[in-house]
All heavy atoms as TSV, in Angstrom:
chain	resi	resn	atom	element	x	y	z
A	1	MET	N	N	16.303	23.766	37.771
A	1	MET	CA	C	15.631	22.627	37.188
A	1	MET	C	C	15.091	22.967	35.798
A	1	MET	O	O	15.154	22.173	34.893
A	1	MET	CB	C	14.501	22.196	38.137
A	1	MET	CG	C	13.778	20.975	37.678
A	1	MET	SD	S	14.897	19.580	37.781
A	1	MET	CE	C	13.795	18.266	37.576
A	2	SER	N	N	14.531	24.179	35.671
A	2	SER	CA	C	13.984	24.565	34.365
A	2	SER	C	C	15.108	24.755	33.342
A	2	SER	O	O	14.890	24.565	32.147
A	2	SER	CB	C	13.153	25.838	34.500
A	2	SER	OG	O	13.982	26.902	34.931
A	3	LEU	N	N	16.305	25.108	33.818
A	3	LEU	CA	C	17.436	25.249	32.909
A	3	LEU	C	C	17.805	23.895	32.305
A	3	LEU	O	O	18.039	23.789	31.098
A	3	LEU	CB	C	18.635	25.840	33.662
A	3	LEU	CG	C	19.925	25.982	32.847
A	3	LEU	CD1	C	19.712	26.960	31.702
A	3	LEU	CD2	C	21.074	26.409	33.712
A	4	ILE	N	N	17.807	22.857	33.107
A	4	ILE	CA	C	18.135	21.520	32.616
A	4	ILE	C	C	17.066	21.040	31.634
A	4	ILE	O	O	17.382	20.484	30.575
A	4	ILE	CB	C	18.280	20.536	33.789
A	4	ILE	CG1	C	19.486	20.947	34.641
A	4	ILE	CG2	C	18.432	19.116	33.299
A	4	ILE	CD1	C	19.620	20.158	35.919
A	5	MET	N	N	15.796	21.287	31.952
A	5	MET	CA	C	14.726	20.888	31.048
A	5	MET	C	C	14.786	21.676	29.742
A	5	MET	O	O	14.567	21.134	28.665
A	5	MET	CB	C	13.364	21.079	31.722
A	5	MET	CG	C	13.104	20.070	32.835
A	5	MET	SD	S	11.527	20.304	33.636
A	5	MET	CE	C	10.411	19.980	32.294
A	6	GLY	N	N	15.100	22.945	29.833
A	6	GLY	CA	C	15.226	23.773	28.630
A	6	GLY	C	C	16.364	23.302	27.745
A	6	GLY	O	O	16.231	23.232	26.521
A	7	LEU	N	N	17.496	22.967	28.362
A	7	LEU	CA	C	18.626	22.458	27.588
A	7	LEU	C	C	18.290	21.101	26.957
A	7	LEU	O	O	18.712	20.801	25.847
A	7	LEU	CB	C	19.870	22.339	28.474
A	7	LEU	CG	C	20.506	23.669	28.892
A	7	LEU	CD1	C	21.652	23.418	29.873
A	7	LEU	CD2	C	20.999	24.425	27.679
A	8	GLY	N	N	17.512	20.306	27.670
A	8	GLY	CA	C	17.093	19.013	27.120
A	8	GLY	C	C	16.197	19.188	25.905
A	8	GLY	O	O	16.317	18.455	24.919
A	9	LEU	N	N	15.302	20.169	25.971
A	9	LEU	CA	C	14.429	20.430	24.829
A	9	LEU	C	C	15.218	20.958	23.637
A	9	LEU	O	O	14.966	20.580	22.489
A	9	LEU	CB	C	13.337	21.424	25.216
A	9	LEU	CG	C	12.241	20.897	26.149
A	9	LEU	CD1	C	11.323	22.030	26.567
A	9	LEU	CD2	C	11.458	19.804	25.451
A	10	ILE	N	N	16.170	21.828	23.894
A	10	ILE	CA	C	16.996	22.359	22.805
A	10	ILE	C	C	17.831	21.260	22.186
A	10	ILE	O	O	17.959	21.163	20.960
A	10	ILE	CB	C	17.887	23.510	23.328
A	10	ILE	CG1	C	17.021	24.718	23.679
A	10	ILE	CG2	C	18.931	23.882	22.302
A	10	ILE	CD1	C	17.780	25.833	24.350
A	11	GLN	N	N	18.395	20.393	23.015
A	11	GLN	CA	C	19.193	19.274	22.509
A	11	GLN	C	C	18.330	18.336	21.666
A	11	GLN	O	O	18.764	17.853	20.628
A	11	GLN	CB	C	19.830	18.517	23.680
A	11	GLN	CG	C	20.844	17.465	23.275
A	11	GLN	CD	C	20.235	16.102	23.046
A	11	GLN	OE1	O	19.172	15.789	23.561
A	11	GLN	NE2	N	20.905	15.303	22.258
A	12	GLY	N	N	17.084	18.096	22.090
A	12	GLY	CA	C	16.175	17.255	21.325
A	12	GLY	C	C	15.834	17.860	19.977
A	12	GLY	O	O	15.724	17.161	18.975
A	13	ALA	N	N	15.687	19.172	19.953
A	13	ALA	CA	C	15.372	19.848	18.697
A	13	ALA	C	C	16.550	19.784	17.732
A	13	ALA	O	O	16.381	19.562	16.538
A	13	ALA	CB	C	14.987	21.299	18.964
A	14	PHE	N	N	17.761	19.965	18.240
A	14	PHE	CA	C	18.941	19.874	17.376
A	14	PHE	C	C	19.209	18.446	16.929
A	14	PHE	O	O	19.725	18.219	15.842
A	14	PHE	CB	C	20.176	20.441	18.084
A	14	PHE	CG	C	20.255	21.933	18.046
A	14	PHE	CD1	C	20.254	22.671	19.214
A	14	PHE	CD2	C	20.317	22.616	16.845
A	14	PHE	CE1	C	20.326	24.053	19.195
A	14	PHE	CE2	C	20.382	23.991	16.801
A	14	PHE	CZ	C	20.380	24.712	17.983
A	15	ALA	N	N	18.856	17.477	17.752
A	15	ALA	CA	C	19.090	16.080	17.384
A	15	ALA	C	C	18.200	15.667	16.221
A	15	ALA	O	O	18.556	14.789	15.441
A	15	ALA	CB	C	18.842	15.177	18.589
A	16	GLN	N	N	17.053	16.299	16.089
A	16	GLN	CA	C	16.148	15.953	14.998
A	16	GLN	C	C	16.506	16.668	13.705
A	16	GLN	O	O	16.022	16.302	12.646
A	16	GLN	CB	C	14.713	16.298	15.385
A	16	GLN	CG	C	14.181	15.441	16.498
A	16	GLN	CD	C	12.763	15.825	16.856
A	16	GLN	OE1	O	12.154	16.679	16.225
A	16	GLN	NE2	N	12.234	15.190	17.876
A	17	ASP	N	N	17.314	17.690	13.773
A	17	ASP	CA	C	17.659	18.465	12.599
A	17	ASP	C	C	18.819	17.792	11.879
A	17	ASP	O	O	19.981	17.958	12.244
A	17	ASP	CB	C	18.033	19.895	12.995
A	17	ASP	CG	C	18.256	20.765	11.781
A	17	ASP	OD1	O	17.661	20.465	10.739
A	17	ASP	OD2	O	19.022	21.742	11.892
A	18	LYS	N	N	18.489	17.016	10.847
A	18	LYS	CA	C	19.539	16.375	10.062
A	18	LYS	C	C	19.202	16.536	8.594
A	18	LYS	O	O	18.051	16.698	8.209
A	18	LYS	CB	C	19.680	14.899	10.424
A	18	LYS	CG	C	18.447	14.073	10.138
A	18	LYS	CD	C	18.685	12.628	10.485
A	18	LYS	CE	C	17.441	11.821	10.152
A	18	LYS	NZ	N	17.620	10.416	10.418
A	19	GLY	N	N	20.193	16.467	7.771
A	19	GLY	CA	C	19.969	16.610	6.344
A	19	GLY	C	C	19.317	15.363	5.766
A	19	GLY	O	O	19.753	14.249	6.009
A	20	LEU	N	N	18.260	15.547	5.002
A	20	LEU	CA	C	17.588	14.428	4.375
A	20	LEU	C	C	17.906	14.419	2.885
A	20	LEU	O	O	17.869	15.446	2.228
A	20	LEU	CB	C	16.074	14.528	4.564
A	20	LEU	CG	C	15.551	14.405	5.988
A	20	LEU	CD1	C	14.044	14.610	5.992
A	20	LEU	CD2	C	15.891	13.048	6.546
A	21	ASP	N	N	18.216	13.251	2.378
A	21	ASP	CA	C	18.485	13.091	0.957
A	21	ASP	C	C	17.369	12.241	0.375
A	21	ASP	O	O	17.387	11.022	0.491
A	21	ASP	CB	C	19.847	12.424	0.748
A	21	ASP	CG	C	20.244	12.418	-0.707
A	21	ASP	OD1	O	19.684	13.208	-1.486
A	21	ASP	OD2	O	21.106	11.595	-1.076
A	22	ILE	N	N	16.393	12.888	-0.228
A	22	ILE	CA	C	15.235	12.184	-0.768
A	22	ILE	C	C	15.404	12.074	-2.277
A	22	ILE	O	O	15.573	13.071	-2.972
A	22	ILE	CB	C	13.930	12.940	-0.430
A	22	ILE	CG1	C	13.770	13.037	1.078
A	22	ILE	CG2	C	12.739	12.267	-1.066
A	22	ILE	CD1	C	12.620	13.900	1.510
A	23	LYS	N	N	15.334	10.838	-2.757
A	23	LYS	CA	C	15.440	10.598	-4.193
A	23	LYS	C	C	14.100	10.099	-4.715
A	23	LYS	O	O	13.525	9.164	-4.178
A	23	LYS	CB	C	16.521	9.551	-4.479
A	23	LYS	CG	C	17.902	10.018	-4.107
A	23	LYS	CD	C	18.930	8.957	-4.414
A	23	LYS	CE	C	20.306	9.433	-3.968
A	23	LYS	NZ	N	21.335	8.422	-4.209
A	24	ILE	N	N	13.621	10.733	-5.759
A	24	ILE	CA	C	12.351	10.336	-6.367
A	24	ILE	C	C	12.656	9.799	-7.757
A	24	ILE	O	O	13.238	10.489	-8.587
A	24	ILE	CB	C	11.380	11.529	-6.444
A	24	ILE	CG1	C	11.090	12.048	-5.043
A	24	ILE	CG2	C	10.109	11.142	-7.169
A	24	ILE	CD1	C	10.265	13.296	-5.018
A	25	ASP	N	N	12.246	8.557	-7.996
A	25	ASP	CA	C	12.491	7.916	-9.283
A	25	ASP	C	C	11.232	8.020	-10.135
A	25	ASP	O	O	10.199	7.445	-9.805
A	25	ASP	CB	C	12.872	6.439	-9.065
A	25	ASP	CG	C	13.242	5.767	-10.361
A	25	ASP	OD1	O	13.587	6.471	-11.329
A	25	ASP	OD2	O	13.194	4.518	-10.403
A	26	LEU	N	N	11.316	8.764	-11.206
A	26	LEU	CA	C	10.184	8.913	-12.105
A	26	LEU	C	C	10.413	8.079	-13.353
A	26	LEU	O	O	10.578	8.591	-14.456
A	26	LEU	CB	C	9.991	10.387	-12.475
A	26	LEU	CG	C	9.698	11.329	-11.316
A	26	LEU	CD1	C	9.637	12.771	-11.799
A	26	LEU	CD2	C	8.393	10.958	-10.644
A	27	SER	N	N	10.418	6.774	-13.170
A	27	SER	CA	C	10.655	5.878	-14.299
A	27	SER	C	C	9.406	5.827	-15.176
A	27	SER	O	O	8.285	5.781	-14.681
A	27	SER	CB	C	11.017	4.473	-13.809
A	27	SER	OG	O	9.974	3.942	-13.043
A	28	PRO	N	N	9.589	5.816	-16.481
A	28	PRO	CA	C	8.435	5.792	-17.379
A	28	PRO	C	C	7.714	4.436	-17.380
A	28	PRO	O	O	6.553	4.364	-17.735
A	28	PRO	CB	C	9.039	6.081	-18.745
A	28	PRO	CG	C	10.468	5.686	-18.632
A	28	PRO	CD	C	10.847	5.900	-17.201
A	29	GLU	N	N	8.385	3.361	-16.986
A	29	GLU	CA	C	7.775	2.031	-16.969
A	29	GLU	C	C	6.961	1.846	-15.692
A	29	GLU	O	O	7.487	1.939	-14.600
A	29	GLU	CB	C	8.865	0.975	-17.039
A	29	GLU	CG	C	8.351	-0.431	-16.947
A	29	GLU	CD	C	8.514	-1.179	-18.237
A	29	GLU	OE1	O	9.185	-0.675	-19.131
A	29	GLU	OE2	O	7.965	-2.262	-18.323
A	30	PRO	N	N	5.657	1.590	-15.824
A	30	PRO	CA	C	4.841	1.391	-14.617
A	30	PRO	C	C	5.130	0.041	-13.961
A	30	PRO	O	O	5.592	-0.888	-14.598
A	30	PRO	CB	C	3.404	1.446	-15.142
A	30	PRO	CG	C	3.509	1.066	-16.571
A	30	PRO	CD	C	4.860	1.523	-17.034
A	31	VAL	N	N	4.845	-0.026	-12.686
A	31	VAL	CA	C	5.032	-1.261	-11.941
A	31	VAL	C	C	3.893	-2.214	-12.326
A	31	VAL	O	O	2.883	-1.802	-12.887
A	31	VAL	CB	C	4.989	-0.974	-10.420
A	31	VAL	CG1	C	5.659	-2.085	-9.641
A	31	VAL	CG2	C	5.680	0.334	-10.093
A	32	TRP	N	N	4.016	-3.500	-12.018
A	32	TRP	CA	C	3.044	-4.495	-12.486
A	32	TRP	C	C	1.629	-4.194	-12.020
A	32	TRP	O	O	0.670	-4.432	-12.728
A	32	TRP	CB	C	3.466	-5.903	-12.064
A	32	TRP	CG	C	3.432	-6.127	-10.575
A	32	TRP	CD1	C	4.435	-5.927	-9.691
A	32	TRP	CD2	C	2.312	-6.588	-9.806
A	32	TRP	NE1	N	4.024	-6.224	-8.423
A	32	TRP	CE2	C	2.721	-6.644	-8.463
A	32	TRP	CE3	C	1.006	-6.963	-10.118
A	32	TRP	CZ2	C	1.876	-7.041	-7.446
A	32	TRP	CZ3	C	0.171	-7.362	-9.095
A	32	TRP	CH2	C	0.610	-7.405	-7.784
A	33	TYR	N	N	1.467	-3.641	-10.817
A	33	TYR	CA	C	0.120	-3.382	-10.318
A	33	TYR	C	C	-0.466	-2.084	-10.856
A	33	TYR	O	O	-1.609	-1.757	-10.573
A	33	TYR	CB	C	0.078	-3.386	-8.783
A	33	TYR	CG	C	1.089	-2.485	-8.127
A	33	TYR	CD1	C	0.853	-1.140	-7.965
A	33	TYR	CD2	C	2.292	-3.003	-7.656
A	33	TYR	CE1	C	1.769	-0.311	-7.374
A	33	TYR	CE2	C	3.217	-2.190	-7.047
A	33	TYR	CZ	C	2.943	-0.850	-6.904
A	33	TYR	OH	O	3.862	-0.043	-6.308
A	34	GLU	N	N	0.289	-1.336	-11.641
A	34	GLU	CA	C	-0.228	-0.122	-12.259
A	34	GLU	C	C	-0.652	-0.350	-13.705
A	34	GLU	O	O	-1.128	0.571	-14.343
A	34	GLU	CB	C	0.833	0.981	-12.228
A	34	GLU	CG	C	1.143	1.494	-10.850
A	34	GLU	CD	C	2.238	2.549	-10.855
A	34	GLU	OE1	O	2.993	2.614	-11.844
A	34	GLU	OE2	O	2.342	3.299	-9.891
A	35	GLN	N	N	-0.492	-1.564	-14.203
A	35	GLN	CA	C	-0.836	-1.841	-15.594
A	35	GLN	C	C	-2.315	-2.199	-15.690
A	35	GLN	O	O	-2.802	-3.119	-15.033
A	35	GLN	CB	C	0.043	-2.966	-16.132
A	35	GLN	CG	C	1.501	-2.561	-16.178
A	35	GLN	CD	C	2.390	-3.639	-16.735
A	35	GLN	OE1	O	1.918	-4.683	-17.144
A	35	GLN	NE2	N	3.676	-3.377	-16.771
A	36	THR	N	N	-3.022	-1.466	-16.528
A	36	THR	CA	C	-4.472	-1.597	-16.619
A	36	THR	C	C	-4.884	-2.969	-17.114
A	36	THR	O	O	-5.824	-3.576	-16.587
A	36	THR	CB	C	-5.034	-0.509	-17.545
A	36	THR	OG1	O	-4.570	0.760	-17.102
A	36	THR	CG2	C	-6.535	-0.510	-17.527
A	37	TRP	N	N	-4.205	-3.489	-18.125
A	37	TRP	CA	C	-4.607	-4.778	-18.695
A	37	TRP	C	C	-4.517	-5.896	-17.665
A	37	TRP	O	O	-5.319	-6.825	-17.665
A	37	TRP	CB	C	-3.776	-5.116	-19.930
A	37	TRP	CG	C	-2.331	-5.402	-19.638
A	37	TRP	CD1	C	-1.306	-4.520	-19.623
A	37	TRP	CD2	C	-1.770	-6.674	-19.294
A	37	TRP	NE1	N	-0.138	-5.151	-19.292
A	37	TRP	CE2	C	-0.394	-6.478	-19.093
A	37	TRP	CE3	C	-2.299	-7.945	-19.133
A	37	TRP	CZ2	C	0.454	-7.511	-18.732
A	37	TRP	CZ3	C	-1.433	-8.980	-18.783
A	37	TRP	CH2	C	-0.077	-8.753	-18.594
A	38	LEU	N	N	-3.545	-5.807	-16.759
A	38	LEU	CA	C	-3.391	-6.835	-15.734
A	38	LEU	C	C	-4.525	-6.769	-14.717
A	38	LEU	O	O	-5.056	-7.805	-14.298
A	38	LEU	CB	C	-2.039	-6.668	-15.043
A	38	LEU	CG	C	-1.649	-7.755	-14.065
A	38	LEU	CD1	C	-1.519	-9.089	-14.776
A	38	LEU	CD2	C	-0.345	-7.413	-13.395
A	39	LEU	N	N	-4.929	-5.563	-14.343
A	39	LEU	CA	C	-6.036	-5.415	-13.413
A	39	LEU	C	C	-7.346	-5.900	-14.031
A	39	LEU	O	O	-8.160	-6.536	-13.363
A	39	LEU	CB	C	-6.168	-3.955	-12.980
A	39	LEU	CG	C	-5.011	-3.412	-12.136
A	39	LEU	CD1	C	-5.221	-1.936	-11.864
A	39	LEU	CD2	C	-4.890	-4.183	-10.855
A	40	VAL	N	N	-7.548	-5.627	-15.320
A	40	VAL	CA	C	-8.755	-6.078	-16.007
A	40	VAL	C	C	-8.768	-7.599	-16.101
A	40	VAL	O	O	-9.788	-8.246	-15.854
A	40	VAL	CB	C	-8.870	-5.424	-17.405
A	40	VAL	CG1	C	-9.982	-6.056	-18.215
A	40	VAL	CG2	C	-9.093	-3.928	-17.264
A	41	ALA	N	N	-7.627	-8.208	-16.439
A	41	ALA	CA	C	-7.540	-9.667	-16.549
A	41	ALA	C	C	-7.772	-10.334	-15.196
A	41	ALA	O	O	-8.476	-11.344	-15.106
A	41	ALA	CB	C	-6.178	-10.057	-17.122
A	42	ALA	N	N	-7.210	-9.792	-14.138
A	42	ALA	CA	C	-7.399	-10.360	-12.803
A	42	ALA	C	C	-8.852	-10.217	-12.361
A	42	ALA	O	O	-9.425	-11.155	-11.786
A	42	ALA	CB	C	-6.470	-9.679	-11.808
A	43	GLY	N	N	-9.468	-9.087	-12.633
A	43	GLY	CA	C	-10.873	-8.892	-12.296
A	43	GLY	C	C	-11.779	-9.846	-13.055
A	43	GLY	O	O	-12.731	-10.404	-12.493
A	44	ALA	N	N	-11.484	-10.070	-14.342
A	44	ALA	CA	C	-12.284	-10.999	-15.142
A	44	ALA	C	C	-12.121	-12.426	-14.617
A	44	ALA	O	O	-13.089	-13.190	-14.567
A	44	ALA	CB	C	-11.872	-10.910	-16.604
A	45	ALA	N	N	-10.906	-12.801	-14.221
A	45	ALA	CA	C	-10.671	-14.147	-13.699
A	45	ALA	C	C	-11.434	-14.362	-12.396
A	45	ALA	O	O	-12.048	-15.418	-12.198
A	45	ALA	CB	C	-9.171	-14.370	-13.494
A	46	VAL	N	N	-11.424	-13.380	-11.518
A	46	VAL	CA	C	-12.157	-13.499	-10.246
A	46	VAL	C	C	-13.661	-13.569	-10.516
A	46	VAL	O	O	-14.375	-14.372	-9.907
A	46	VAL	CB	C	-11.812	-12.315	-9.314
A	46	VAL	CG1	C	-12.743	-12.254	-8.128
A	46	VAL	CG2	C	-10.369	-12.424	-8.862
A	47	PHE	N	N	-14.142	-12.770	-11.451
A	47	PHE	CA	C	-15.561	-12.797	-11.798
A	47	PHE	C	C	-15.974	-14.160	-12.345
A	47	PHE	O	O	-17.024	-14.696	-11.975
A	47	PHE	CB	C	-15.867	-11.694	-12.824
A	47	PHE	CG	C	-17.298	-11.695	-13.292
A	47	PHE	CD1	C	-18.302	-11.225	-12.461
A	47	PHE	CD2	C	-17.635	-12.160	-14.553
A	47	PHE	CE1	C	-19.619	-11.218	-12.879
A	47	PHE	CE2	C	-18.949	-12.160	-14.979
A	47	PHE	CZ	C	-19.946	-11.688	-14.141
A	48	ILE	N	N	-15.162	-14.730	-13.206
A	48	ILE	CA	C	-15.472	-16.050	-13.774
A	48	ILE	C	C	-15.462	-17.114	-12.682
A	48	ILE	O	O	-16.326	-17.994	-12.653
A	48	ILE	CB	C	-14.491	-16.377	-14.917
A	48	ILE	CG1	C	-14.788	-15.470	-16.111
A	48	ILE	CG2	C	-14.583	-17.837	-15.320
A	48	ILE	CD1	C	-13.775	-15.555	-17.222
A	49	LEU	N	N	-14.510	-17.058	-11.769
A	49	LEU	CA	C	-14.471	-18.030	-10.671
A	49	LEU	C	C	-15.704	-17.928	-9.780
A	49	LEU	O	O	-16.280	-18.946	-9.378
A	49	LEU	CB	C	-13.208	-17.830	-9.833
A	49	LEU	CG	C	-11.899	-18.305	-10.460
A	49	LEU	CD1	C	-10.725	-17.905	-9.572
A	49	LEU	CD2	C	-11.926	-19.798	-10.672
A	50	ILE	N	N	-16.134	-16.725	-9.472
A	50	ILE	CA	C	-17.340	-16.546	-8.659
A	50	ILE	C	C	-18.564	-17.034	-9.421
A	50	ILE	O	O	-19.442	-17.705	-8.850
A	50	ILE	CB	C	-17.482	-15.063	-8.233
A	50	ILE	CG1	C	-16.384	-14.686	-7.243
A	50	ILE	CG2	C	-18.863	-14.797	-7.635
A	50	ILE	CD1	C	-16.331	-13.224	-6.895
A	51	LEU	N	N	-18.638	-16.738	-10.703
A	51	LEU	CA	C	-19.760	-17.174	-11.514
A	51	LEU	C	C	-19.836	-18.691	-11.589
A	51	LEU	O	O	-20.915	-19.280	-11.462
A	51	LEU	CB	C	-19.647	-16.561	-12.917
A	51	LEU	CG	C	-20.857	-16.683	-13.829
A	51	LEU	CD1	C	-22.036	-15.931	-13.228
A	51	LEU	CD2	C	-20.523	-16.140	-15.198
A	52	VAL	N	N	-18.703	-19.358	-11.768
A	52	VAL	CA	C	-18.664	-20.820	-11.811
A	52	VAL	C	C	-19.084	-21.396	-10.468
A	52	VAL	O	O	-19.845	-22.370	-10.407
A	52	VAL	CB	C	-17.253	-21.314	-12.218
A	52	VAL	CG1	C	-17.087	-22.796	-11.952
A	52	VAL	CG2	C	-17.005	-21.000	-13.680
A	53	ALA	N	N	-18.641	-20.822	-9.371
A	53	ALA	CA	C	-19.006	-21.315	-8.050
A	53	ALA	C	C	-20.498	-21.170	-7.789
A	53	ALA	O	O	-21.130	-22.058	-7.210
A	53	ALA	CB	C	-18.209	-20.575	-6.978
A	54	ILE	N	N	-21.082	-20.069	-8.242
A	54	ILE	CA	C	-22.522	-19.863	-8.042
A	54	ILE	C	C	-23.319	-20.832	-8.909
A	54	ILE	O	O	-24.275	-21.458	-8.445
A	54	ILE	CB	C	-22.903	-18.402	-8.346
A	54	ILE	CG1	C	-22.353	-17.481	-7.265
A	54	ILE	CG2	C	-24.414	-18.242	-8.460
A	54	ILE	CD1	C	-22.526	-16.005	-7.567
A	55	LEU	N	N	-22.917	-20.987	-10.157
A	55	LEU	CA	C	-23.662	-21.865	-11.064
A	55	LEU	C	C	-23.492	-23.336	-10.693
A	55	LEU	O	O	-24.386	-24.144	-10.942
A	55	LEU	CB	C	-23.225	-21.622	-12.505
A	55	LEU	CG	C	-23.608	-20.249	-13.080
A	55	LEU	CD1	C	-23.057	-20.095	-14.483
A	55	LEU	CD2	C	-25.111	-20.053	-13.062
A	56	LYS	N	N	-22.368	-23.699	-10.124
A	56	LYS	CA	C	-22.134	-25.093	-9.742
A	56	LYS	C	C	-23.013	-25.482	-8.559
A	56	LYS	O	O	-23.469	-26.621	-8.459
A	56	LYS	CB	C	-20.653	-25.275	-9.379
A	56	LYS	CG	C	-20.239	-26.705	-9.235
A	56	LYS	CD	C	-18.739	-26.805	-9.069
A	56	LYS	CE	C	-18.344	-28.268	-9.089
A	56	LYS	NZ	N	-16.902	-28.434	-8.956
A	57	ASN	N	N	-23.286	-24.568	-7.654
A	57	ASN	CA	C	-24.116	-24.829	-6.486
A	57	ASN	C	C	-25.579	-24.499	-6.734
A	57	ASN	O	O	-26.373	-24.533	-5.797
A	57	ASN	CB	C	-23.612	-24.050	-5.269
A	57	ASN	CG	C	-22.334	-24.631	-4.725
A	57	ASN	OD1	O	-22.087	-25.823	-4.836
A	57	ASN	ND2	N	-21.516	-23.772	-4.143
A	58	ASN	N	N	-25.953	-24.169	-7.954
A	58	ASN	CA	C	-27.322	-23.812	-8.251
A	58	ASN	C	C	-28.229	-25.047	-8.088
A	58	ASN	O	O	-28.053	-26.037	-8.754
A	58	ASN	CB	C	-27.429	-23.266	-9.682
A	58	ASN	CG	C	-28.738	-22.566	-9.920
A	58	ASN	OD1	O	-29.465	-22.249	-8.982
A	58	ASN	ND2	N	-29.042	-22.323	-11.183
A	59	GLY	N	N	-29.190	-24.972	-7.195
A	59	GLY	CA	C	-30.111	-26.075	-6.985
A	59	GLY	C	C	-29.667	-27.034	-5.908
A	59	GLY	O	O	-30.379	-27.970	-5.586
A	60	LYS	N	N	-28.500	-26.870	-5.343
A	60	LYS	CA	C	-28.015	-27.733	-4.257
A	60	LYS	C	C	-28.125	-26.991	-2.933
A	60	LYS	O	O	-27.933	-25.776	-2.884
A	60	LYS	CB	C	-26.558	-28.134	-4.489
A	60	LYS	CG	C	-26.336	-28.997	-5.709
A	60	LYS	CD	C	-24.865	-29.366	-5.805
A	60	LYS	CE	C	-24.606	-30.200	-7.044
A	60	LYS	NZ	N	-23.187	-30.544	-7.162
A	61	LYS	N	N	-28.412	-27.738	-1.897
A	61	LYS	CA	C	-28.438	-27.134	-0.573
A	61	LYS	C	C	-27.022	-27.012	-0.041
A	61	LYS	O	O	-26.227	-27.931	-0.152
A	61	LYS	CB	C	-29.265	-27.972	0.390
A	61	LYS	CG	C	-30.742	-27.919	0.124
A	61	LYS	CD	C	-31.474	-28.669	1.197
A	61	LYS	CE	C	-32.970	-28.565	0.978
A	61	LYS	NZ	N	-33.721	-29.292	1.991
A	62	ILE	N	N	-26.731	-25.887	0.537
A	62	ILE	CA	C	-25.414	-25.662	1.134
A	62	ILE	C	C	-25.563	-25.869	2.628
A	62	ILE	O	O	-26.360	-25.220	3.284
A	62	ILE	CB	C	-24.890	-24.249	0.818
A	62	ILE	CG1	C	-24.750	-24.064	-0.681
A	62	ILE	CG2	C	-23.578	-24.020	1.524
A	62	ILE	CD1	C	-24.340	-22.676	-1.096
A	63	GLY	N	N	-24.780	-26.803	3.156
A	63	GLY	CA	C	-24.790	-27.010	4.598
A	63	GLY	C	C	-25.428	-28.236	5.043
A	63	GLY	O	O	-26.084	-29.060	4.902
């Protein structure tokens, strides 16, 4: 019984051993979410929207 289990473990180990072809692309152009100006513009837009929402409800009861 231990021989069959041992052969099963060896077969599992060999089944996992395969050649991997990993390609890494080091393109000089950053992706859209890596561009600083876009993150700053999006942050400013969200800040302005929150500011407008707070100022619009200033003095009004919510609920």
